[in-house]
TORGU-382109 format. One record per atom (N, C-alpha, C): x, y, z; residue in three letters. Coordinates in steps of 0.2 Angstrom, whole numbers, padded with zeros to 4 digits, always signed. Each point is the difference from the previous one (the first is absolute). Layout:
<recs>
XYZAla ...
</recs>
This chain:
<recs>
-0292-0112+0035Met +0004+0003+0005Met +0002+0007-0001Met +0000+0004+0005Thr +0001+0007-0001Thr +0007+0002+0003Thr +0003+0005-0002Thr +0007+0002+0003Thr -0001+0007+0003Thr +0002+0000+0006Ser +0000+0007+0003Ser +0004+0005-0003Ser -0003+0006-0001Pro +0004+0006-0003Pro +0006+0001+0003Pro +0001-0001+0007Thr +0006+0001+0004Thr +0006-0004-0002Thr -0002-0006-0003Ile +0005-0005-0003Ile +0003+0002-0006Ile -0005+0003-0005Leu +0002+0002-0007Leu +0003+0007+0000Leu +0004+0002+0004Arg +0003+0006+0000Arg +0008+0000+0002Arg +0004+0005-0002Leu +0007-0001+0001Leu +0001+0001+0008Leu +0006-0002+0002Ala +0002+0001+0007Ala +0001+0007+0001Ala -0002+0003+0006Ser +0000+0007+0001Ser +0007+0003+0000Ser +0005-0004+0000Arg +0007+0003-0001Arg +0001+0003-0007Arg -0005-0001-0004Leu +0001+0002-0007Leu -0005+0006-0002Leu -0004+0002+0005Asp -0005+0005-0001Asp +0003+0007-0002Asp +0005+0002+0003Glu +0003+0006-0002Glu +0006+0000-0005Glu +0001-0006-0003Val +0005-0001-0005Val -0003+0001-0007Val +0003+0004-0004Gly -0002+0002-0006Gly +0004-0002-0006Gly -0001+0003-0006Phe +0003-0002-0006Phe +0003+0007-0002Phe +0005+0000-0005Ser +0004+0005-0002Ser -0004+0005-0005Ser -0001+0006+0001Asp -0003+0005-0004Asp +0004+0000-0007Asp +0006-0002+0000Ile +0004+0000-0006Ile -0003-0004-0006Ile -0003-0006+0003Val -0003-0005-0005Val -0006+0004-0004Val -0004+0004+0004Lys -0005+0004-0004Lys +0003+0004-0005Lys +0005+0003+0001Ile +0003+0005-0005Ile +0002-0004-0006Ile +0004-0006+0001Arg +0002-0004-0005Arg -0006-0002-0004Arg -0006-0002+0003Asn -0006-0002-0004Asn -0002+0006-0004Asn +0000+0006+0002Arg -0002+0006-0003Arg +0005+0001-0006Arg +0006-0001+0000Ile +0005+0000-0005Ile -0002-0005-0005Ile -0001-0006+0002Met -0002-0005-0005Met -0006+0002-0004Met -0005+0003+0003Glu -0006+0002-0003Glu +0002+0005-0005Glu +0004+0005+0001Leu +0002+0006-0004Leu +0004-0003-0006Leu +0004-0005+0001Arg +0004-0003-0005Arg -0005-0004-0005Arg -0005-0003+0003Ser -0004-0004-0005Ser -0004+0005-0004Ser +0000+0006+0002Gln -0004+0005-0005Gln +0005+0003-0005Gln +0006-0002+0000Gly +0005+0003-0004Gly +0005+0005+0002Gly -0001+0002+0007Ala +0004+0005+0003Ala +0007-0002+0001Ala +0005+0005+0000Thr +0007-0001+0002Thr +0000+0003+0007Thr +0002-0004+0005Val +0000+0002+0007Val +0008+0000+0002Val +0002+0006+0003His +0006+0001+0003His +0000-0002+0007His +0003-0006+0002Gln -0001-0003+0006Gln +0006+0002+0005Gln -0002+0003+0006Phe +0004+0002+0005Phe -0002-0003+0007Phe -0005-0005-0001Glu -0003-0003+0007Glu +0004-0006+0002Glu +0005-0002-0004Gly +0003-0007+0002Gly +0005+0001+0006Gly +0002-0006+0003Gly +0004+0000+0005Gly +0005-0005+0000Gly +0003-0001-0006Glu +0006-0005-0001Glu +0005+0003-0005Glu +0006-0003+0001Pro +0005+0002-0005Pro -0001-0001-0007Pro +0002+0005-0004Phe -0001+0000-0007Phe +0005-0005-0004Phe +0006-0001+0003Met +0005-0004-0004Met -0002-0007+0002Met +0004-0004-0004Thr -0001-0008+0000Thr +0005-0002+0006Thr -0002-0006+0002Thr +0004-0004+0005Thr +0007-0001-0004Thr +0006+0001+0004Pro +0006-0001-0003Pro +0001-0007-0002Pro +0004-0001-0005Glu +0001-0007-0003Glu +0003-0005+0005Glu +0005+0002+0004Pro +0003-0005+0004Pro -0005-0003+0005Pro -0005+0004+0002Ile -0005-0003+0004Ile -0004-0005-0004Ile -0002+0002-0006Lys -0004-0005-0004Lys +0004-0006-0001Lys +0006+0001-0002Gln +0005-0006-0001Gln +0000-0005+0006Gln +0000+0003+0006Ala +0001-0004+0006Ala -0006-0004+0001Ala -0006+0003-0001Met -0006-0004+0000Met +0000-0006-0005Met +0002+0002-0006Lys +0000-0006-0005Lys +0005-0005+0002Lys +0005+0002+0003Ser +0005-0005+0002Ser -0002-0004+0006Ser -0004+0003+0005Ala -0003-0004+0005Ala -0005-0005-0002Ala -0004+0002-0005Leu -0004-0005-0003Leu +0003-0006-0003Leu +0005+0002-0004Asp +0004-0005-0004Asp +0004-0005+0005Asp +0002+0003+0006Glu +0003-0004+0005Glu -0005-0004+0005Glu -0006+0001-0002Asn -0005-0003+0004Asn +0000+0002+0008Asn +0001+0007+0000Lys -0001+0003+0007Lys -0007+0002+0001Lys -0004-0005+0000Thr -0008+0001+0000Thr -0003-0003+0006Thr +0003-0003+0005Arg -0003-0003+0005Arg -0001+0005+0006Arg -0003-0003+0005Tyr -0002+0005+0006Tyr +0007+0003+0002Tyr +0000+0006+0002Ala +0005+0003+0003Ala -0002+0001+0008Ala +0005+0002+0004Pro -0002+0002+0007Pro -0005+0005+0000Pro -0005+0000+0004Ser -0005+0005+0000Ser +0002+0007+0001Ser +0006+0001+0003Ser +0003+0007+0001Ser +0005+0002-0006Ser +0001-0005-0004Gly +0004+0002-0006Gly +0006-0004+0000Gly +0003-0001-0006Ile +0006-0004-0001Ile +0006+0004+0003Ile +0004-0004+0004Pro +0006+0003+0004Pro +0004+0004-0004Pro +0002-0001-0006Glu +0004+0004-0004Glu -0003+0007-0001Glu -0006+0001-0001Leu -0003+0006-0001Leu -0001+0004+0007Leu -0001-0003+0005Arg -0001+0003+0006Arg +0007+0002+0003Arg +0005-0003-0002Lys +0007+0002+0002Lys +0002+0006-0004Lys -0001+0001-0006Val +0001+0006-0004Val -0004+0006+0002Val -0006-0002+0002Ile -0005+0006+0002Ile +0003+0002+0007Ile +0002-0004+0004Ala +0002+0002+0007Ala +0007+0004-0001Ala +0004-0002-0004Glu +0006+0004-0001Glu -0001+0007-0003Glu -0005+0000-0005Lys -0002+0007-0003Lys -0003+0004+0006Lys -0004-0003+0004Leu -0003+0004+0005Leu +0005+0003+0005Leu +0005-0004+0002Arg +0005+0003+0004Arg +0005+0005-0003Arg +0001-0001-0006Thr +0005+0005-0003Thr -0003+0006-0003Thr -0006-0001-0004Lys -0004+0006-0003Lys -0004+0003+0005Lys -0004-0003+0003Asn -0005+0003+0005Asn +0002+0001+0007Asn +0006-0003+0002Arg +0002+0000+0006Arg -0005-0003+0006Arg -0003-0004-0003Ile -0005-0004+0005Ile +0004-0006+0002Ile +0001-0001+0007Pro +0004-0006+0002Pro -0004-0007+0000Pro -0001-0002-0006Ala -0004-0006-0002Ala +0005-0006+0000Ala -0003-0006+0003Gln +0003-0006-0001Gln -0004-0004-0006Gln +0003-0005-0002Asp -0004-0004-0005Asp -0007-0002+0002Asp +0000-0002+0007Ser -0006-0003+0003Ser -0006+0006+0001Ser +0002+0006-0001Asp -0004+0006+0001Asp -0004+0001-0007Asp +0002-0003-0005Val -0002+0001-0007Val -0006-0005-0002Val -0005+0003-0003Ile -0005-0005-0004Ile -0001+0002-0007Ile +0000-0004-0004Val -0002+0001-0007Val -0007+0000-0001Val -0003+0005-0004Leu -0007+0000+0000Leu -0003+0001-0007Leu -0006-0001-0001Asn -0004+0002-0007Asn -0001+0007+0000Asn +0005+0004-0002Gly +0000+0007+0000Gly +0000+0004+0006Gly +0000+0006+0000Gly +0000+0004+0006Gly -0006+0000+0004Gly -0006-0001-0004Met -0007+0000+0003Met +0000-0006+0005Met +0003-0006-0001Gln -0001-0005+0004Gln +0004+0001+0007Gln +0006+0004-0001Gly +0003+0002+0006Gly -0004+0005+0004Gly -0003+0005-0003Leu -0004+0004+0004Leu -0006-0003+0003Leu -0003-0005-0004Phe -0006-0003+0003Phe +0002-0004+0006Phe +0006-0004+0000Gly +0002-0003+0006Gly +0002+0004+0005Gly +0003+0006-0001Ala +0002+0005+0005Ala -0006+0002+0004Ala -0005+0002-0003Phe -0006+0003+0003Phe -0003-0006+0004Phe -0001-0006-0003Gln -0003-0006+0003Gln +0004-0002+0007Gln +0006+0002-0001Ser +0005-0003+0006Ser +0000+0005+0006Ser -0002+0007-0001Thr +0000+0005+0005Thr -0006+0003+0002Thr -0005+0000-0004Val -0006+0004+0001Val -0006-0005+0002Val -0003+0002+0006Asn -0006-0004+0002Asn -0006+0004-0001Asn -0006-0003+0000Pro -0007+0004+0000Pro +0000+0005+0005Pro -0002+0006-0003Gly +0000+0006+0005Gly +0006+0004+0000Gly +0006-0002-0002Asp +0006+0004+0000Asp -0001+0005-0005Asp +0005+0005+0001Glu +0000+0006-0005Glu +0007+0000-0003Glu +0000+0002-0007Val +0006+0000-0004Val +0001+0007-0003Val +0005+0003+0001Leu +0001+0007-0002Leu +0003-0001-0007Leu -0003+0004-0005Leu +0002+0000-0007Leu +0002+0007-0002Leu +0006+0001-0003Phe +0001+0006-0003Phe -0004+0001-0006Phe -0003+0006-0001Ser -0005+0001-0005Ser +0002+0006-0004Ser -0001-0001-0007Pro -0003-0005-0004Pro +0004-0007+0000Pro -0004-0005+0000Tyr +0003-0007+0001Tyr -0001-0004-0006Tyr +0004-0006-0001Trp -0002-0005-0005Trp -0006-0003+0002Trp -0005+0000-0004Thr -0007-0002+0001Thr -0001-0007+0004Thr +0003-0005-0002Pro -0001-0007+0003Pro +0002+0000+0007Pro +0003+0004+0003Ile +0002+0000+0007Ile -0006+0000+0004Ile -0005+0005-0001Lys -0006+0000+0004Lys -0004-0006+0000Lys +0001-0004-0006Asp -0004-0007+0000Asp +0004-0005+0004Asp +0007+0000+0000Leu +0004-0004+0004Leu -0002+0001+0007Leu -0001+0006+0002Val -0002+0002+0007Val -0007-0003+0002Val -0004+0001-0005Ala -0007-0002+0001Ala -0001-0007+0001Ala +0004-0004-0004His +0000-0007+0000His +0002-0003+0007His +0004+0004+0004Cys +0001-0001+0007Cys -0005+0002+0005Cys -0006+0003-0003Gln -0005+0003+0004Gln +0003+0005+0005Gln +0004+0004-0003Ala +0003+0006+0004Ala -0002+0006-0004Ala +0003+0006+0003Lys -0002+0006-0002Lys +0006+0004-0003Lys +0000+0003-0006Phe +0005+0004-0002Phe -0001+0007+0001Phe +0005+0004+0002Val +0000+0007+0002Val +0005+0004-0004Val -0003+0005-0004Leu +0004+0003-0005Leu +0004+0006+0003Leu +0007+0000-0001Val +0005+0005+0002Val +0002+0004-0006Val -0002+0006-0001Pro +0002+0004-0006Pro +0008+0001+0000Pro +0002-0003-0006Thr +0008+0001-0001Thr +0002+0007+0000Thr -0004+0004-0003Asp +0002+0007+0000Asp +0000+0004+0007Asp -0005-0002+0004Glu +0000+0002+0007Glu +0006-0002+0004Glu +0002-0006-0001Ala +0005-0003+0004Ala +0007+0003-0002Ala +0001+0002-0007Arg +0006+0003-0002Arg +0000+0007+0002Arg -0006+0003+0000Glu +0000+0007+0002Glu +0001+0002+0008Glu -0004-0004+0004Phe +0000+0001+0007Phe +0004-0005+0004Phe +0003-0005-0003Gly +0004-0005+0003Gly -0003-0007+0001Gly +0003-0005-0001Phe -0003-0007+0000Phe -0002-0002+0007Phe +0004+0002+0005Glu -0002-0003+0007Glu -0006+0004+0002Glu -0001+0007-0001Gln -0005+0004+0002Gln -0007-0003-0004Gln +0001-0001-0006Thr -0006-0002-0004Thr -0002-0007+0001Thr +0005-0004+0001Leu -0002-0007+0002Leu -0004+0000+0007Leu +0002+0004+0004Ser -0003+0000+0007Ser -0007+0002-0001Ser -0001+0005-0004Arg -0007+0003-0001Arg -0005-0006-0003Arg +0003-0005-0004Tyr -0005-0005-0003Tyr +0000-0006+0004Tyr +0005-0001+0005Ser +0000-0007+0003Ser -0004+0000+0006Ser -0002-0006+0002Thr -0004-0001+0006Thr +0002-0006+0004Thr -0003-0002+0005Glu +0002-0006+0004Glu -0001-0006-0004Glu -0003+0000-0005Arg -0002-0006-0004Arg +0005+0000-0006Arg +0005+0005-0001Thr +0004-0001-0006Thr +0005-0005+0001Thr +0001-0004-0005Lys +0005-0006+0001Lys +0005+0000-0005Lys -0001+0003-0006Val +0005-0001-0006Val +0000+0007-0004Val +0006+0002-0002Ile +0001+0005-0005Ile +0002-0003-0007Ile -0004+0002-0005Tyr +0002-0003-0007Tyr +0004+0006-0003Tyr +0007-0002-0002Tyr +0005+0005-0002Tyr +0002-0002-0007Tyr -0002+0004-0005Asn +0001-0001-0007Asn +0005+0005-0003Asn +0006-0002-0002Thr +0004+0005-0003Thr +0004-0004-0005Thr +0001+0003-0006Pro -0004+0006-0003Pro -0007-0002+0000Pro -0004+0005+0000Gln -0007+0000+0001Gln -0004-0001-0007Gln -0005-0004+0000Asn -0005-0001-0005Asn -0006+0003+0003Asn -0003+0006-0003Pro +0000+0002-0007Pro +0005+0007-0001Pro +0002+0002+0006Ser +0003+0007-0001Ser +0007+0001-0002Ser +0004-0006+0001Gly +0007+0000-0002Gly +0005+0003+0006Gly -0003+0002+0006Val +0003+0002+0005Val +0005-0005+0003Val +0007+0002+0001Val +0005-0004+0003Val +0001+0003+0007Val -0001-0004+0005Phe +0001+0002+0007Phe +0008+0001+0001Phe +0002+0005+0003Thr +0007+0001+0002Thr +0002-0005+0006Thr +0007+0000+0001Arg +0003-0004+0005Arg -0003+0003+0007Arg +0000+0007+0000Asp -0003+0003+0006Asp -0007-0001+0002Asp -0004+0000-0006Glu -0007-0002+0001Glu -0001-0007+0002Glu +0004-0005-0002Ala +0000-0007+0002Ala +0002+0000+0008Ala +0005+0004+0002Arg +0001+0000+0007Arg -0005+0002+0004Arg -0004+0005-0002Ser -0006+0003+0004Ser -0005-0005+0000Ser -0002-0004-0005Val -0005-0005+0000Val +0003-0006+0005Val +0006-0002-0001Ala +0003-0005+0004Ala -0001+0002+0008Ala +0002+0006+0001Gln +0000+0002+0007Gln -0007+0000+0003Gln -0005+0002-0004Phe -0007+0000+0002Phe -0002-0008+0001Phe +0002-0004-0005Ala -0002-0007+0001Ala +0003-0003+0006Ala +0006+0002+0002Gln +0003-0003+0006Gln -0003+0003+0006Gln -0001+0006+0000Asp -0004+0004+0006Asp -0006-0003+0001Asp -0004-0002-0005Arg -0007-0003+0001Arg +0000-0007+0000Arg +0005-0003-0001Asp +0001-0008-0001Asp -0005-0002-0005Asp +0001+0002-0006Leu -0003-0002-0006Leu +0004-0004-0005Leu -0004-0003-0004Val +0004-0004-0006Val -0001+0004-0006Val +0006+0000-0004Val +0000+0003-0007Val +0000-0005-0005Val -0005+0001-0005Ile +0000-0004-0006Ile +0003+0004-0006Ile +0006-0001-0002Ala +0003+0004-0005Ala -0001-0003-0007Ala -0002+0004-0004Asp -0001-0002-0007Asp +0005+0004-0005Asp +0005-0004-0002Glu +0005+0003-0004Glu +0000-0003-0007Glu -0006+0000-0003Ala +0000-0003-0007Ala +0004+0004-0005Ala +0000+0007+0001Tyr +0004+0004-0005Tyr +0007+0002+0002Tyr +0003-0004+0004Glu +0006+0002+0003Glu +0006+0002-0005Glu -0001-0003-0006Asp +0005+0001-0005Asp -0001+0006-0005Asp -0006+0003+0001Leu -0002+0005-0004Leu +0000+0007+0003Leu +0006+0002+0001Ile +0001+0007+0004Ile +0003+0005-0005Ile -0002+0006-0001Tyr +0002+0005-0004Tyr +0004+0006+0004Tyr -0003+0001+0006Asp +0002+0005+0004Asp +0001-0002+0007Asp +0005+0001+0004Gly +0001-0003+0006Gly +0003-0007+0000Gly -0002-0004+0005Glu +0002-0007+0001Glu -0005-0004+0003Glu +0000-0006-0001His -0004-0005+0003His +0003-0002+0007His -0004+0000+0005Phe +0002-0002+0007Phe -0005-0005+0003Phe +0003-0005+0002Ser -0005-0005+0003Ser +0000+0001+0008Ser -0006+0001+0002Ile -0001+0001+0007Ile +0002-0005+0005Ile +0000-0006-0003Ala +0002-0006+0004Ala +0007+0000+0002Ala +0004+0004-0003Ser +0007+0000+0001Ser +0002+0005+0006Ser -0005+0003+0003Leu +0001+0005+0005Leu +0001-0004+0007Leu +0004+0002+0005Asp +0000-0004+0006Asp -0006+0000+0003Asp -0002-0006+0003Gly -0006-0002+0003Gly -0006-0001-0004Gly +0001+0000-0007Met -0006-0001-0004Met +0000-0006-0004Met +0005-0004+0000Tyr +0000-0006-0004Tyr -0005-0005+0004Tyr +0000+0000+0006Glu -0005-0005+0004Glu -0007+0002-0001Glu -0002+0006-0002Arg -0007+0002+0000Arg -0002+0002-0007Arg +0004-0002-0005Thr -0001+0001-0007Thr -0001-0006-0005Thr -0005+0000-0004Ile -0001-0005-0005Ile +0001+0004-0007Ile +0005-0002-0004Thr +0001+0004-0006Thr -0001-0004-0006Thr -0004+0002-0004Ser -0002-0003-0006Ser +0003+0003-0007Ser +0002-0005-0004Phe +0004+0002-0006Phe -0003-0003-0006Phe +0001+0002-0006Thr -0003-0004-0006Thr +0006+0001-0006Thr +0000-0005-0004Leu +0004+0001-0006Leu -0003+0003-0006Leu -0007+0001+0001Ser -0004+0002-0005Ser +0002+0007-0003Ser +0001+0005+0004Lys +0002+0006-0002Lys +0007+0001-0002Lys +0005-0003+0004Ser +0007+0001-0002Ser +0002-0004-0006Ser -0003-0006-0001Tyr +0003-0004-0006Tyr -0006-0001-0005Tyr -0005+0004+0000Ser -0006-0001-0005Ser -0002-0007+0000Ser -0002-0003+0006Met -0002-0006+0001Met -0007-0001+0003Met -0005+0005-0002Thr -0006+0000+0003Thr -0004-0007+0000Thr +0000-0002-0006Gly -0004-0007-0002Gly +0003-0006+0003Gly +0007+0001+0003Trp +0003-0006+0003Trp -0002-0001+0007Trp -0003+0005+0003Arg -0003-0001+0007Arg +0006-0002+0004Arg +0005+0004+0001Leu +0006-0002+0005Leu +0002+0006+0004Leu +0000-0001+0006Gly +0002+0005+0005Gly +0003-0004+0006Gly +0001+0004+0005Tyr +0003-0003+0007Tyr -0001+0005+0005Tyr +0000-0003+0006Ala -0001+0004+0006Ala +0006-0002+0005Ala +0001+0005+0005Val +0005-0002+0005Val -0002+0003+0007Val +0001-0005+0005Ala -0002+0002+0006Ala +0002-0005+0005Ala +0002+0002+0006Pro +0002-0005+0005Pro -0006-0004+0003Pro +0001-0004+0005Glu -0006-0003+0004Glu -0003+0006+0004Glu -0006-0001+0002Pro -0005-0005-0002Pro -0003+0001-0007Pro +0002+0006-0003Trp -0004+0001-0007Trp +0002-0004-0005Trp +0006-0003-0001Ile +0002-0005-0005Ile -0005-0006+0000Ile -0001-0002+0006Thr -0005-0006+0001Thr -0007+0002-0003Thr -0002+0006+0002Gly -0006+0002-0003Gly +0000+0000-0008Gly +0005+0002-0003Leu +0001+0000-0007Leu +0000-0007-0003Leu +0003-0004+0004Lys +0001-0007-0002Lys -0007-0004+0000Lys -0004+0002+0005Lys -0006-0003+0001Lys -0005+0002-0006Lys +0000+0007-0001Thr -0005+0003-0005Thr +0002-0003-0007Thr +0006-0001-0001Thr +0002-0002-0007Thr -0001-0008+0000Thr +0001-0003+0005Leu -0001-0008-0001Leu -0007-0001-0001Leu -0005+0003+0003Tyr -0007-0001+0000Tyr -0003+0004-0005Tyr +0003+0003-0005Ser -0003+0004-0005Ser +0003-0003-0007Ser +0006+0000-0001Ser +0003-0002-0006Ser +0005-0006+0001Ser +0002-0001+0006Asn +0005-0005+0001Asn +0007+0001-0003Asn +0001+0007-0001Gly +0006+0002-0003Gly +0000+0003-0007Gly +0005+0000-0003Val +0001+0004-0007Val +0002-0006-0005Val -0002+0001-0006Ser +0002-0004-0005Ser +0008-0001+0000Ser +0002-0006-0001Thr +0007-0002+0001Thr +0004+0003-0006Thr -0002-0001-0006Pro +0005+0003-0006Pro +0000+0008+0001Pro -0006+0003+0002Thr +0000+0007+0001Thr +0005+0002+0005Thr +0001-0004+0005Gln +0005+0002+0005Gln +0007+0000-0003Gln +0002-0004-0004Trp +0006-0001-0004Trp +0001+0006-0004Trp -0005+0003-0003Ala +0000+0006-0004Ala +0001+0006+0004Ala -0003+0000+0006Gly +0001+0005+0005Gly +0007+0000+0002Gly +0004-0005+0001Leu +0007-0001+0002Leu +0004+0004-0005Leu -0002-0001-0007Ala +0004+0003-0005Ala -0001+0008+0000Ala -0006+0002+0002Ala -0002+0007+0000Ala +0004+0003+0006Ala +0001-0003+0006Met +0003+0003+0005Met +0008+0000-0001Met +0002-0004-0005Gln +0007+0000-0002Gln +0002+0005-0006Gln -0005+0003-0002Leu +0001+0005-0006Leu +0005+0005+0002Leu +0004+0003-0005Asp +0004+0006+0001Asp -0005+0006+0002Asp +0003+0004+0004Asp -0004+0006+0002Asp -0001+0005-0006Asp +0004-0001-0005Ser -0001+0005-0006Ser -0007-0001-0003Ser -0003-0006+0001Ile -0006-0001-0003Ile -0005+0005+0003Ile +0000+0000+0007Leu -0004+0004+0004Leu +0001+0007-0001Leu +0006+0002-0001Glu +0002+0007-0001Glu -0002+0003-0007Glu +0000-0005-0005Ser -0003+0002-0007Ser -0007+0001+0001Ser -0004-0004+0003Asn -0007+0000+0001Asn -0002+0007+0003Asn +0004+0002+0006Val -0002+0006+0003Val +0001+0006-0004Val +0005+0000-0004Ala +0002+0005-0005Ala -0006+0001-0005Ala -0003-0006-0002Glu -0006+0000-0005Glu -0006+0003+0004Glu -0001-0002+0006Tyr -0006+0003+0004Tyr +0001+0007+0001Tyr +0006+0002+0002Arg +0001+0007+0001Arg -0001+0005-0006Arg +0002-0003-0006Arg -0001+0004-0006Arg -0008+0001-0001Arg -0004-0005+0001Arg -0007+0000-0001Arg -0003+0004+0005Arg +0002-0001+0007Arg -0002+0004+0005Arg +0000+0008-0002Arg +0006+0002-0002Asp +0001+0007-0001Asp -0004+0003-0006Asp -0001-0004-0005Val -0005+0002-0005Val -0007+0001+0002Val -0002-0006+0004Leu -0007+0001+0002Leu -0001+0005+0005Leu +0004+0001+0005Trp -0001+0005+0005Trp +0000+0007-0003Trp +0005+0001-0004Ala +0000+0007-0003Ala -0006+0001-0004Ala -0003-0005-0004Gly -0006+0001-0004Gly -0006+0001+0004Gly -0001-0004+0005Leu -0005+0001+0005Leu +0000+0007+0003Leu +0005+0002+0002Asn +0001+0007+0003Asn -0002+0006-0005Asn +0003-0001-0006Glu -0002+0004-0005Glu -0007+0001-0002Glu -0004-0005+0001Leu -0007+0000-0001Leu -0004+0002+0006Leu +0004+0002+0006Gly -0004+0003+0006Gly -0002-0006+0004Gly +0002-0006-0001Leu -0001-0006+0004Leu +0006-0001+0005Leu +0001+0004+0005Thr +0006+0001+0004Thr +0001-0006+0004Thr +0006-0002+0000Cys +0002-0005+0005Cys +0008+0000+0002Cys +0001-0002+0005Glu +0007+0000+0002Glu +0004-0006-0004Glu +0006+0001-0001Lys +0004-0005-0004Lys +0001-0006+0004Lys -0003-0006-0002Pro +0001-0006+0004Pro +0007-0002+0001Pro +0002-0002+0006Ala +0007-0001+0001Ala +0001-0008-0001Ala -0005-0004+0000Gly +0000-0007-0001Gly -0006-0003-0003Gly +0000-0007-0001Ala -0005-0004-0003Ala -0001+0003-0007Ala -0006-0001-0004Phe -0001+0002-0006Phe -0006+0003-0002Phe -0002+0005+0005Tyr -0007+0003+0000Tyr +0001+0007+0001Tyr -0004+0004-0004Ala -0001+0007+0002Ala -0007+0001+0003Ala -0001+0005+0004Phe -0006+0000+0004Phe -0003+0008+0000Phe -0001+0002-0006Pro -0002+0008-0001Pro -0007+0001+0003Pro +0000+0007+0002Asp -0006+0003+0003Asp -0004+0001-0007Asp -0007-0002+0000Val -0004+0001-0006Val -0006+0004+0001Val +0000+0003+0006Thr -0006+0004+0002Thr -0002+0005-0005Thr +0004+0003-0004Arg -0002+0005-0005Arg -0004-0004-0006Arg +0000-0006+0000Ile -0004-0004-0005Ile -0007-0002+0004Ile +0001-0003+0006Asn -0006-0001+0004Asn +0003-0003+0007Asn -0003+0003+0005Gly +0002-0002+0007Gly -0002-0007+0002Gly -0004-0003-0004Asp -0002-0007+0001Asp +0005-0004-0005Asp +0004-0004+0003Ser +0006-0003-0004Ser -0003-0006-0005Ser -0006-0003+0002Arg -0003-0004-0005Arg -0003+0003-0006Arg -0003+0006+0002Glu -0002+0004-0006Glu +0005+0003-0004Glu +0006+0002+0003Ala +0006+0002-0004Ala +0003-0005-0004Ala +0000-0006+0002Ala +0003-0006-0004Ala -0005-0001-0005Ala -0006+0000+0001Glu -0005-0001-0006Glu +0000+0005-0005Glu +0001+0006+0002Ile +0001+0006-0005Ile +0006-0001-0004Ile +0006-0002+0003Leu +0006-0001-0004Leu -0001-0006-0005Leu -0003-0005+0002Leu -0001-0006-0004Leu -0005+0002-0006Leu -0005+0003+0002Asn -0005+0002-0006Asn +0002+0005-0005Asn +0004+0005+0003Arg +0002+0006-0004Arg +0007-0002-0004Arg +0004-0002+0004Ala +0007-0001-0003Ala +0002-0007-0001Ala -0004-0005+0002Lys +0001-0007+0000Lys +0007-0002+0004Lys +0000+0003+0006Val +0006-0001+0004Val -0003-0003+0006Val +0003-0006+0002Ser -0002-0003+0006Ser +0004+0001+0006Ser -0002+0002+0006Ala +0004+0000+0006Ala -0005-0002+0006Ala +0003-0001+0005Val -0004-0003+0006Val -0002+0005+0005Val -0007+0001+0001Pro -0002+0005+0005Pro +0003-0001+0007Pro +0002+0006+0002Gly +0004+0000+0007Gly -0004-0002+0006Gly -0007+0000-0001Ile -0004-0002+0006Ile +0001-0007+0001Ile +0002-0004-0005Val +0001-0007+0001Val +0006-0002+0005Val +0004+0005+0001Phe +0006+0000+0004Phe -0002+0003+0007Phe -0006+0001+0002Gly -0002+0003+0006Gly -0002+0007-0001Gly -0003+0002+0006Thr -0003+0007+0000Thr +0005+0005-0002Thr +0006-0001+0002His +0006+0005-0001His +0002+0000-0007His -0002-0004-0004Gly +0001+0000-0007Gly -0005+0003-0004Gly -0005+0002+0003Glu -0006+0004-0004Glu +0003+0006-0003Glu -0002+0002-0006Gly +0002+0006-0004Gly +0007-0002-0004Gly +0002-0006+0000His +0006-0002-0004His -0002-0006-0004His +0005-0001-0005Leu +0000-0006-0004Leu +0006-0003+0000Leu +0001-0007-0001Arg +0006-0003+0000Arg +0002-0002-0007Arg +0005+0003-0003Phe +0003-0002-0006Phe +0006-0004+0000Phe +0000-0005-0003Ser +0006-0004+0000Ser +0005+0002-0006Ser +0006+0001+0002Phe +0005+0001-0006Phe +0004-0006-0001Phe -0002-0006+0002Ser +0003-0006-0002Ser -0004-0002-0007Ser +0002+0003-0005Thr -0004-0001-0006Thr +0005+0003-0006Thr -0001-0002-0006Pro +0005+0002-0005Pro +0000+0008-0001Pro +0005+0003-0001Met +0001+0007-0001Met -0005+0003-0005Met -0002-0004-0005Glu -0005+0002-0005Glu -0007+0001+0003Glu -0001-0005+0004Thr -0007+0001+0004Thr +0000+0006+0004Thr +0005+0002+0003Ile +0001+0006+0005Ile -0001+0006-0005Ile +0004+0000-0005Glu -0001+0006-0005Glu -0006+0001-0003Glu -0003-0006-0002Ala -0007+0001-0004Ala -0005+0001+0005Ala +0000-0002+0006Gly -0005+0001+0005Gly +0000+0008+0002Gly +0006+0002+0001Leu +0001+0007+0002Leu -0003+0005-0006Leu +0002-0002-0006Asp -0003+0004-0006Asp -0007+0000+0000Asp -0003-0006+0001Ser -0007-0001+0000Ser -0004+0005+0006Ser +0004+0000+0006Leu -0003+0004+0005Leu +0001+0007-0002Leu +0005+0002-0003Arg +0001+0007-0002Arg -0006+0002-0005Arg -0002-0004-0004Arg -0005+0001-0006Arg -0007+0000+0003Arg -0001-0004+0005Asn -0007-0001+0002Asn -0002+0002+0007Asn +0004+0003+0004Leu -0002+0003+0006Leu -0001+0007+0000Leu 
</recs>
């Protein structure tokens, strides 16, 4: 019996969905290390500190108390209640408990958001450079992503710039602040401009606020808090960056109907919910004193200032990142091709960074350096760059 070649192929919805280039970089690092080289790593994207003890203790207690059975697929009521209260008081988002869903990290929230709003043939506006997986989430919907240069929007105005890139097929704006990879933090006035455009064109906004607690200059402002925006916004959050919980895979999203139904469906038929003991750990995280977050921000700011000053001293100029934990310097003096520039840094100085082209065409000529790393790594990496470039 023979099998048709058309049967033994992936569904077409996956044709344009790729894998992360960062995996290739990590493979190259492992190769160098196997040869005995010391590599100064700046390519990562997770907190350098460990998960706070009260969170780990809450997980252990949940296991000891046999809180291991199925939980409601939207999340345990205790956690959803605390999240809704946080959203109302901190983010000024008018959320009810029923508008909140607990998820396996922020990624599941974004996946569900795009699946709930975007149809084949629709267009999604992405401020660029952008976090790489977003284009693949759009591609999975068999839709088209349209890049909106962040620099252009900030220079010439958001409404004017968004108008230039939108068409009659535009359905969604992806709104990420603080931004990965650039560290840009959109201001309250910029949020208002995007909101006005969304309302005028009757668009949906998918807001990604993964780095909401990592702000060094300015303030974090949730676009869903603006008048007329809650009903047209899905906002995704994660505990990964705020509480050093990347491996715990815990996040949440907030949206009213009909979007919350879409999020419930995509969660129910993908993971059926989040690990029950992990949710009790999440409850402990949400109840931690704000001083822990403030201490973390102080540590990140210290690292940011050292890395930013060192890169500029080397002629790798970049604006001081206002949020997140990345610097995004211009490296064209080394090579205009960011992949080539990254390879040069890795070969000559044993410093690993992510090519800017990975984050879209507007990232070309840049490299992303994470300052979420020990201070010793930052200092050693800068010293190696000084000696080898």
